[in-house]
N, C-alpha and C positions, 0 to 999 in steps of 0.2 A: 782280472778285469781291468780294462783301461779306464782311467778317470780323467776326462778333459779338465783343463785348468779354468776354463771360462765359466762364469756364473750363469750364462744363458747359452744353451746349445741349440743351434738352428738346424732343423731338418732341411736338407737342401732341395726339397721338393714341396710345393704347396699342398697342404692337406686338402684344400678345396679342389685341387685338380686330381687328387689321387683316387677319387671314387670311394674313399673310405671315411667314415665318420665314427664317433664314439658309439652311436646307436647301432652301427653295423659292425662293431668290433667283434673279433674272433672270440669264441668262448673257450673253455678249458681245452677242448679238443684241438683248438687252433695251435696250441703249443707244440704239436707234433710236426707242424709245417717247418720246412727248412727255409732259412733266410740268409741273405748276404750279410745283413747287419741287424742287430737288435739293440734297442736303446731301452734301458731298464730303469724303472723306479723314479722317473722324473715327474715333474708337475707339467702336464700338457696344457699349453695355452694355444688354442688352434686358430686364433685370428678372426673368429666369427663374432666375438663379443661375449661368448659364453664364458662362464666361470672356469678357471683352471681346474684340472682334476688329476689325481695320481694315476699313472699308467705306464704301459710299455708300448713301444712302437717297433714293428717289423718291416724291413725294407728288402725288396727282392727285385732285381733287374731295374734298379733306379726308380722303383715305384713303391709307395707306401702301401703295403698289402694287409697290414694288421695294426689295429689300435685296440689294446685290451686293458682291463683293470691291472693295476700294478701286481706283478708277480706271475702272471699267467704265461709270460714268455721266458721265465727264468731258466727253464730247462730246454728251451727250443734249440734246435740245431742252427748254428750260425757261424759264418766265417769270422765275423767281428762282433764282439760284445762290448757295449759301452755302458758303464755304470753312471747314470744320471741322477743319483740320489742328491737331494738338496739343490737340484738345478731345474731350470725351466727348459722345456723342450717346445720349440715353436717353429712355425714356418719360417723360411728365410725372409729377412727384412728387405723392404724396397727402399732404396735411396732415391727419392723422387726429385732431388735436386743435385744430381751427380755432376761433378766437374772432372771426371776421370778420362775425358776424351783422348788425351795424349797417351794414355796407357794402352789404348786399343788400336793404335796406328804406329807405323814406322818402327822405331826402336823401342817402343813402349813395352813395359812388362805387363802383359795382359792378365797376370795372376791377381793383381790388386790385393795383395796380401793384407794390407791394413783394413780393407773393407771386409774381406771374407772372414778374417779372424774375429770380427765383431758380429758376424752372422748375416751380413748383407749378401744377398744372392741375386738381386736384380738392381740395375742402375739405369735410371731414366735421366737423360741429358737434355740440353737444349735451352736452358735459361739464357735468353738474350741472343746468344750466338751459336751457330752450328758450323761444321766444316763444309757444308754445302747447303743450298745451291750458291753458285758464284757467277758473277758477270764476267765477260771477257777482261774487263779492267782489273777485277779482283784476281783472276787467274794470272794475269800478266804481273801484277804486283807480288804474287806469291812465288814467282820464279820457280826454283827447283822443288818447292814444296807442292806444286801442282801435281795431282795424282798420287801424292804420298800422304799429305795431311790436309790439303785443300782440294775440293772437288767441284766439278761443274754442276752436279746434281746431288740432291739429298740421297737418292738411291745409290749413287756411286760411293758416297761415304758409308752408307749402311753395308754395302757389299765389301768394302775395304775392311771394315771392322770384323765382319764375319770371316773373311779370309785370314785376317791377322790372328784371330782366336782370343778368347777371353774365358776366365774362370767363372764369370757371372753371366747372367742374362742381360742383354742391353736393349735399350730402345730410346727414342728421342722425340721431343717436339721439334718443330723447326723454329729457329731463332728469329724473333721479330726484328731485331737489329740487323741480322744478316739479310733479311728480306728487304729492309729499307736501304741498306748500303748497296745491295745489288741494283736497285733502281735509281738511287739518288746520291750515292757516295756518302761522305761524312759531312755533307753540308747541312746547315740549319735551314729551317723554313718548311712551309707546307709542300707536300707532294702534289704535283699537278696530275691531270687526268691520265696522261700517258704513263707517268711513273706509277700511279696507282694500278693501272692495268698490268704493268710489268710485275708489280708485287703480287697481284692476285694470281696471275698465271704461274708464278714461281711457287706460291702456296698450294695451288691446285696440284701441280706436279709433285710437290713434296708429299702431299697427302696421299697421292696415288703410289708414291714410293714407300709409304709406311709411317709417315709422321703421325703422332698422336693428336696434333693440333698446333697452336701457335703459342710461343712462350716469350714474354716480354720482360725487360728489366728497366724500369722507367725512371731510375735516378742516375743512370750512366749515359754519357754521350757516346755515340750519336743516337742511341736508342731513345733517349728522352726528348729528342727533337720531334718525335712522332706525335701527332695530334690525336685526340680521341677519335675524330673522324677517320683518320688513316687506320687506326687499330680496329675500328668497326669494319672497315672495308676489307681488310685482309682476313679478318675472322669470318666474314660472310663467305669468303672463298673456301674456307675450311669446313663450314657448317654442313654442306651436303654430304661430306665424308664422315660425319660423326665426330668432328674435331672438338677439342676442348681448349678453352683459353686459360692459360696459367700465367700468373703475373707476379713479378716483384713490383709492388705498388709504386705509383709515382711519388708517394710520400709515406713514410712509416713514422712520422714525427709530427711536425707542426700542422700538416694538412692530411693527416692520417685518415680521418673520417671522410673527408672529401675524396680522397683517393679510392676508398672503398666504393663510394658512390660512382666514381668513374668506371671502376671495374664492372660493377653491376650494369651500368649503362651499356658498356661495350658488349658484355655477354648477352644481355636480353635483346638488344637491338640486332646483334649479329645472329642470334639464335643458337648460341653455344653455351654449354656449361662453363662455370667459372671456378677456378682453383686459385687460391692466394698462397704464394710462396711465403714461408717463414713469417707468419703473422706476428706482429709485435708493435708495441708503442715505444719508440726510441727517445731517450732523453728524459731526465727526471721531470721536466715541466710537462711532459706528455703522458706520464704513467697513468693518470686518471682516465685517459681515453681508451685504455684496453677494455674495460667493462662496457663502454659505449660501443666499441667496435663489435664485441660479441653480441650485444643487443641488436645492433644494426644487421648483422648477418642472420641472427635468429629471426628477425622480422622479415627479412627478404626470403628466407627459406619458408616461413609460414605463408608468405604470399605466393609461393610456387616457384621461386627462383632457384635454379639448380646451382648452388654455390656452397663451397666448403673451403677449408684452409688446412695448411700444415704448419708446423713450427719446429724449432729446435728447443730441446729441454734445458737450456742454460741461458745465461744473461748476456752473452756476447755474440757478435756476428763477425764474419770475416769477409773482407774485400780488399781493394787497393787503397793506398794512401791518397791516391788521386781523387778519391771520393770527398776530399776536403777542399777541392777546388771547384769553382763555378763551371758548369758544363760548357759554356761558350768558350772557355779557355782551350778546350780540346777540339773545337770545330775544325773541320777539314784536315784533321790529323796533325794539327800544329801545336800541340801542347808543349813539346820540348823546345820548339822555336820560341814560343811565347815566354817560357820560363827563362830562356837565355837572353831575352830582350828586356832591357831595364824599364822601358815605358810600359810594355805589356805586363810586366811583372807588377808594376805599381798599380795598374788597373785591376789585376787579379787580387792583389792585397786589399785594395779599397773595397771590393765586393765582399771579400771574406769578413772584413772588419765592420762593414755597414751594408748588410745584404739588401739589395734593391729588387731582386728577382726571386721567383719561387724555385728553390733548389735545396737539396738536403746536404748540409755540411756535417758530416759525421764526426769531425774533430770537435766542433763546438757542442754537439749533442753529447759526446762522450767525455769532453774536456781532455786536454793533453795528458792528464794523469791517467786517463782510461784508454789511451791509444797505444797498443802494444805492437811494435814493429818486428816482423819475422822474415820477410821474403827477400833478403839481400842476395845479389848475385856476385858482386865484386868482393874479392878477398879482403881488401882494405876496409870494407864496411861490415864485415862479419861481426866485428866487436859490438855492433849495435843490435844484433839480433837478440830477441827476447827482452828488450828493454823498452820502457815507455818513452813516448815522444817528449814529455816534460823533462825526463832525466837526460836524454840526449841533448835537448836544447840547452840545458844548464851546463853540460860539459862543453858544448861548442860556443857558449857565450852568445847565443842568438835567441830571438823569440821563436815560438813554435812555428810560425808561418814561414819565416826564412829557412828554418831547419827543414821543414817539409819540402819547400821549393828545391833546396839544394840537394837533398837526398834523392828525390825523384829525378831531378836533372842529371845527377851523377850516375844513377843506376840506369836511366833511360828506360824505365819500365814502371808499371803501376805500383809496385812494391807492396807485397802482401802484408796485410795489417789486420789485427783483431781489435774490435771496438766493443768496449764494455758500456752498455747503455740501457739495459732492461732491468726490471725488478723481479726478484724471486717470487713475490706474491702474484704478479701477473703470469709468470710462467706456470705456477701451480693452478691458477684459475683457468687459464686457457687449455691446459692439457687435459682438464676434466670435461671439456666439451665433447659431445658425441660425434661432431662432424670434423 
């Protein structure tokens, strides 16, 4: 028998879609059936919320055709037999906040081996940005990438991924930032009536092309330039199609609870369900808010609001080092110009040191000792990969702010970074919630 090395073995078809349940499992006579694959002796956790149970699984023609008590398929005819003793057998996992878009286009390796080997079989994309729809200006700026990784419509992007091929199932929300840039570019300020109409038309077309709804990320520019009103308007366009509003809240720290209120307002006013990305209270000073956030969501659900959340089961999150700079520094796509300009750089520093506007500085929430840098492109900077911002700053003889400025400017990219800012106690408390 073959023994997989992983502790969790994913069955690559959902049990819920197979038409087979433990109640309908084959009896002893079922062991005479021939299968392509049998998985023997694992603890079956079927994703319904029911308790796990020991059992065997039979697969034929890419469908689960038998789920039996452990041992009943031991002698069944099968081309492949997998011993799952001491392992969990489950449906494939859904990555609801996938960032694998580049793997499914152009030269990308559609196998996404790192995901599949962890049991992920479905990837849902779209947080903030998507590869379509695009305005003529966006297509012009994309140059040779147009039709390869940047597309005029959401549907064109979907079809390109399907043509490329992937080892997993894929789907996507339409990115709220993409919708805003399509109508307003990267400028700050309220969208006017004409721009809102363009946004709504693009959302409607995207929904008709298969989008699940609208996905925002409201701590990153230019997405966080969108007002509550704008987000309500674009979600109203998605509502008739059964759209869902999924959001990286405008704050996961100092204004965490207020940001949940905003999400509820957007969803209830627009008439769409609400899903919160990676629910967390960031920064030690905000850890006490996690239980208040759970209570707020519980209360909303009890009042009939269709809201739930997802989370990651660890105390760190990943994004760019640029999340330590005020959003206005990136307005109109001029972040690198501003970092290279001494006067603009002084203004950015002043805002970091004495924050006067509402924005989320992940470096201060994590402290430089909790900011781990990873995403360097330039060979000369590779020596910094896997090191903390405080450590790099000390080596360079600069404070952390100048170090961050110089690294982002030298790399000319957002610079992938891990921020350690949550508590283990809150992770354990949140993961026990039924929603």
